[in-house]
Residue, then its C-alpha position, 0 to 999 in steps of 0.5 A: m500499499n502506498q502513501k496515497e492509498l493509506l491516506a484515503f483509507a485513513k480519511e475514510a476510516a476517521k469518518s466513523i471515529k468519534t470518541d477515544t473509545d472508537l479509536s481504541d477499538f479501531s486501533r485494536m482491530l487494525k492491529k489484529v487484522t494486520v497480524e493475521a494478514s501478515f502471518g496468515t493466522k490469528p495471534l496465539y493470544d489476544c494482545f490487541 
């Protein structure tokens, strides 16, 4: 993903983030999805 694609994704995601909790939930979800995609598996424990 290049810088332009990442910025477009971030702008779209930001539309639904209204509170600190929303941001925290989004961050946790993004980390989990990234780990799963990178390693092809779910994390051994839910640290996110």
